[in-house]
C-alpha positions, 0 to 999 in steps of 0.5 A: 739457064745460061748458055754454058748449060745448054748443049748446042746439039740439043739438051743440056750439058753435064754442067747444065744437068748438075746445075738443075740438080742443085736447083731443083733436086732432079736427077736428069740423065743424058739423052739416049739415041738408041737402046736395046728393047726391054732396057730401062734406057729404051723405056726412057726413050719411048717416054721421051718420044711420047712427051715430046711428039705432042709439044707445041712449037715449030721445028725451025725459027724465023731465020731457018735455024732449028729450035731447041725442040728440034735439037732435043728430038735430034739428041734423042735420035728423032728427025721430027715430031712425027717420027717420035710419035710413030716410035712411041705408038709402035713401042708403047703398046708393046710395053703396056701389054708386057707390064699389064698396065698403062704407062704414066700418061694419064691414060687410065682416066681416059680408059675409065671414061671410055668404059663409062661411055660404052656402058652408057651407049649399051644401056641407051641402045638396049632401051630402044 
């Protein structure tokens, strides 16, 4: 990506999103700082927070400037990884309850693994 495709405040410029669409075929949309609960943009924001709160990397480089990770979080309205994680935790559970399913995070596999472990634990305890 060239410098003209990167927004100095975080994320991509419109030209950067158009460039990415030409190259990869993805339809990237601009960041959402705030959205009403229940809207598609709110779900996008929760998803972003869940993904980026677990990203590796520092918030500042060696010279004390914010990294691209920090700028991306700011563009979406989060001060740091911890605030993004708290937002995702707080709102993801509500959406799982409303949708009656889990969001796309691979958590279904984790849920199955927990059920299997609990079943084995119960069988082991019953055997004592």
